[in-house]
C-alpha positions in Angstrom: 25.4 -33.0 -32.3 24.0 -29.5 -30.4 23.6 -29.9 -26.3 20.8 -30.0 -25.5 21.2 -29.0 -21.8 23.6 -26.0 -22.7 25.4 -25.1 -19.6 23.8 -21.9 -17.1 25.5 -18.6 -17.3 28.1 -18.1 -15.2 27.5 -15.1 -12.9 29.9 -12.5 -12.7 31.6 -10.6 -9.6 29.8 -7.3 -10.9 26.8 -9.3 -11.5 27.0 -10.2 -7.5 28.5 -6.8 -6.3 25.0 -5.5 -8.0 22.4 -8.0 -6.4 23.8 -8.6 -2.8 22.9 -5.2 -1.2 18.9 -5.9 -2.5 19.0 -9.1 -1.1 20.5 -8.2 2.1 17.5 -5.7 2.3 15.3 -8.4 1.5 16.6 -10.7 3.8 17.1 -7.9 6.9 13.7 -6.0 6.6 11.5 -8.7 5.0 12.5 -12.5 5.5 14.0 -12.1 9.2 10.7 -10.0 10.4 8.4 -12.7 9.1 10.8 -15.4 10.5 10.5 -13.8 13.7 6.3 -14.0 13.6 6.6 -17.2 12.4 8.4 -18.3 15.7 6.4 -16.0 17.7 3.1 -18.0 16.2 4.1 -21.0 18.3 4.6 -19.9 21.9 2.2 -19.2 24.5 0.6 -15.7 25.5 1.6 -13.9 28.3 -0.5 -12.2 30.7 1.4 -9.4 31.1 1.1 -8.7 27.0 4.9 -10.3 26.5 5.8 -13.2 25.0 5.3 -16.5 27.3 8.1 -19.7 27.5 7.3 -23.0 25.9 5.9 -24.0 22.7 1.9 -24.5 21.6 -0.1 -25.1 18.4 -2.3 -23.6 20.6 -2.4 -19.9 18.7 -2.7 -22.1 15.5 -5.9 -23.6 16.4 -7.3 -19.9 15.9 -7.7 -21.0 12.3 -10.3 -23.6 13.0 -12.3 -20.9 14.8 -15.8 -20.6 12.2 -15.4 -16.6 13.2 -11.8 -16.6 11.7 -12.7 -18.6 9.1 -15.7 -16.5 7.9 -13.6 -13.4 8.5 -10.9 -14.9 5.9 -13.5 -16.0 3.3 -14.8 -12.6 3.6 -10.8 -10.5 3.0 -10.6 -12.6 -0.1 -14.2 -11.6 -1.0 -13.3 -7.7 -0.5 -9.9 -7.9 -1.7 -10.7 -9.8 -5.2 -13.5 -7.1 -5.5 -11.4 -4.5 -5.4 -8.8 -6.5 -7.4 -11.7 -7.1 -10.0 -12.2 -3.2 -9.7 -8.6 -2.3 -10.4 -8.2 -4.2 -13.4 -11.5 -2.9 -14.9 -10.1 0.5 -14.7 -6.5 0.2 -14.9 -6.3 -1.7 -18.3 -8.2 0.7 -20.3 -6.5 3.7 -18.7 -3.2 1.8 -19.0 -3.8 1.9 -23.2 -4.7 5.4 -23.2 -1.7 6.5 -21.7 0.1 4.2 -24.2 -1.4 5.9 -26.9 -1.4 9.5 -25.8 1.7 11.9 -26.6 4.6 12.2 -24.8 3.5 15.5 -22.8 0.5 13.4 -22.1 1.7 10.5 -20.4 3.9 13.0 -18.7 0.3 14.7 -17.5 -1.0 11.3 -16.6 2.2 9.6 -14.7 2.1 12.9 -12.6 -1.7 12.7 -11.8 -1.4 9.0 -11.4 1.4 9.5 -8.5 0.2 12.3 -6.8 -1.5 10.6 -4.0 1.0 9.2 -2.7 2.9 13.0 -2.0 -0.4 12.9 0.5 0.0 11.0 4.0 -2.6 7.7 3.5 -4.4 8.3 6.7 -5.5 12.3 6.0 -6.3 11.0 1.8 -8.8 7.9 4.3 -9.6 11.1 6.3 -10.5 13.5 3.7 -12.9 9.8 2.2 -14.5 10.1 5.5 -15.9 13.9 5.3 -16.3 13.1 1.7 -18.6 10.0 3.0 -20.5 11.3 6.2 -23.8 12.6 7.1 -22.8 16.0 5.7 -20.2 15.5 3.5 -20.5 16.3 -0.5 -20.9 13.0 -1.4 -23.3 12.3 0.9 -25.5 15.4 0.1 -25.3 14.7 -3.7 -26.3 11.2 -3.0 -29.2 12.6 -1.8 -30.0 15.1 -4.1 -30.5 12.8 -7.1 -32.7 10.5 -4.5 -30.3 7.3 -4.2 -30.2 7.7 -0.6 -32.5 9.3 2.1 -31.9 12.5 3.6 -29.3 12.7 6.1 -28.3 9.7 5.8 -24.4 8.8 6.0 -22.5 7.0 3.4 -19.9 5.6 5.6 -19.6 2.4 7.9 -20.6 -0.1 5.2 -19.3 -2.9 2.9 -19.5 0.2 0.5 -17.0 2.7 1.7 -14.6 0.4 2.2 -14.8 -1.0 -1.3 -14.7 2.6 -2.5 -11.7 3.5 -0.6 -9.5 0.3 -0.8 -9.9 0.9 -4.8 -8.9 4.3 -4.7 -6.0 3.6 -2.5 -4.8 0.3 -4.4 -6.0 1.8 -8.2 -2.2 3.5 -8.7 -0.5 -0.2 -8.1 -2.3 -1.5 -10.5 -2.1 1.4 -13.5 1.3 1.6 -13.3 2.5 -1.8 -14.5 0.3 -2.0 -16.5 1.3 0.9 -18.3 4.5 -0.4 -18.3 3.5 -3.3 -20.0 1.6 -1.4 -22.4 4.5 1.3 -23.3 6.2 -1.4 -25.3 3.2 -3.2 -26.9 3.3 -3.2 -30.6 0.1 -1.6 -31.2 1.0 -2.3 -34.7 -0.8 -5.6 -33.8 -3.8 -4.1 -33.8 -3.8 -2.6 -37.2 -2.8 -6.2 -38.5 -5.5 -7.9 -37.0 -8.5 -5.0 -37.7 -6.9 -5.5 -41.3 -7.3 -9.2 -40.8 -11.1 -8.7 -40.2 -10.8 -8.4 -36.2 -13.5 -6.4 -34.8 -11.6 -3.2 -32.2 -13.0 -5.5 -29.7 -12.2 -8.2 -30.9 -8.1 -6.9 -31.3 -8.3 -5.3 -27.9 -9.2 -9.1 -25.9 -7.1 -11.3 -28.4 -4.0 -9.3 -29.1 -3.4 -6.2 -26.6 -4.7 -8.1 -23.5 -2.4 -11.4 -24.5 0.5 -9.0 -25.2 0.2 -6.8 -21.5 -0.6 -10.5 -19.7 3.0 -9.5 -17.4 2.1 -6.1 -16.6 -1.8 -7.7 -16.0 -0.6 -10.7 -13.6 2.1 -7.9 -11.8 -0.8 -5.1 -11.3 -3.1 -7.3 -10.0 -0.3 -9.0 -7.9 0.2 -5.6 -6.3 -3.5 -5.0 -5.6 -4.8 -8.3 -3.9 -1.4 -9.0 -1.8 -2.2 -5.3 0.4 -5.9 -5.7 0.1 -5.6 -8.6 1.8 -3.7 -6.9 4.6 -5.4 -4.0 4.9 -6.5 -2.9 8.7 -6.9 0.9 8.4 -9.3 1.2 5.8 -11.9 -0.8 7.4 -11.7 0.4 10.6 -12.1 3.8 10.0 -14.8 3.6 7.0 -16.4 0.3 7.5 -18.7 -1.1 10.5 -19.0 -4.5 11.9 -20.1 -6.1 8.9 -17.3 -5.2 6.6 -14.1 -6.2 8.8 -11.1 -8.1 7.5 -8.6 -10.3 9.0 -5.8 -7.4 9.5 -8.2 -5.6 11.5 -8.4 -9.3 13.9 -4.6 -9.2 13.6 -4.3 -5.2 14.8 -6.9 -5.9 17.5 -5.1 -8.9 18.6 -1.8 -7.2 18.6 -2.5 -3.3 20.0 -5.8 -3.7 22.1 -5.3 -7.2 23.3 -2.0 -7.4 23.9 -2.0 -11.4 22.5 1.2 -11.0 20.2 1.1 -15.3 20.1 -2.4 -15.1 18.2 -1.9 -12.3 16.2 1.6 -13.7 14.7 -0.2 -17.0 14.0 -2.9 -15.2 11.9 -0.4 -13.0 10.3 1.9 -15.9 9.5 -1.3 -17.8 8.0 -2.1 -14.7 5.9 1.5 -15.1 4.9 1.6 -18.6 4.0 -1.8 -18.5 2.2 -0.7 -16.0 0.0 3.1 -17.3 -1.0 1.0 -20.1 -1.7 -1.2 -18.8 -4.1 1.3 -17.0 -5.8 3.7 -19.9 -6.4 0.3 -21.7 -7.3 -0.5 -19.4 -9.6 3.1 -18.8 -11.3 3.5 -22.6 -11.5 0.6 -22.7 -13.3 1.7 -19.7 -16.1 4.9 -21.7 -16.1 3.4 -25.0 -17.1 0.7 -23.2 -19.5 3.8 -21.4 -21.7 6.0 -24.6 -21.9 2.3 -26.4 -22.8 2.2 -23.6 -25.7 5.7 -23.7 -26.7 5.5 -27.9 -26.8 2.0 -28.1 -29.2 3.7 -24.9 -31.2 
């Protein structure tokens, strides 16, 4: 009788040797700083800007304030809209990249990666130049009658969304392209031979076939967008502040490190909880579909 619960494969010493450097890097530069910030969130602030002695929950009570809750919801909204637009642009672009020639793939990959060759701050200043009162995009919009003359496109929620989508789009394209390149496009021809339209074969065959790439791309866009602070500060106004901006203000301008740590820790816990919930839901759904089959 076959063993219904096979023994997990033994992890060899070579596999541990390859894995330990990555685990060490993750422990030292990701997990340890996160735990330090979490511990600081339970310490009282000091008038000199340092960490006070003792322990308190006062910093976490910041999350009960209405303005912080509104700011968190606004941050979630901007991040979700950014992720949605990036997905709408990245999925067809990844499909096109996977279907083009080898030379075309190299050129398109270069175009996607080129923005990373320029400093992040310089790219934001470039957009600020384009969107200010005398910028090229502002003049073009005024010439077409989209905005009044001598009005700037800066310092509003639209400018923040535009630059967020621009900066996060490559992180959506690359994982979707990696998944699309491995997809068997003959399945689309088979679906059309069976009577499916081009749109239906794209939605019901191609998208499920690259779902892991879509999930990875959405996660790589949504999580960094949640913590954005430089773009809202430079491109937005008072109505486009995000949670990252408040954390930056508490840490640097107000020198209230414990409250900044509480805000940052709450954001990290929320992201991890949502990621685990979505991952667990996807795993449960795969098990459910496998049992139904």
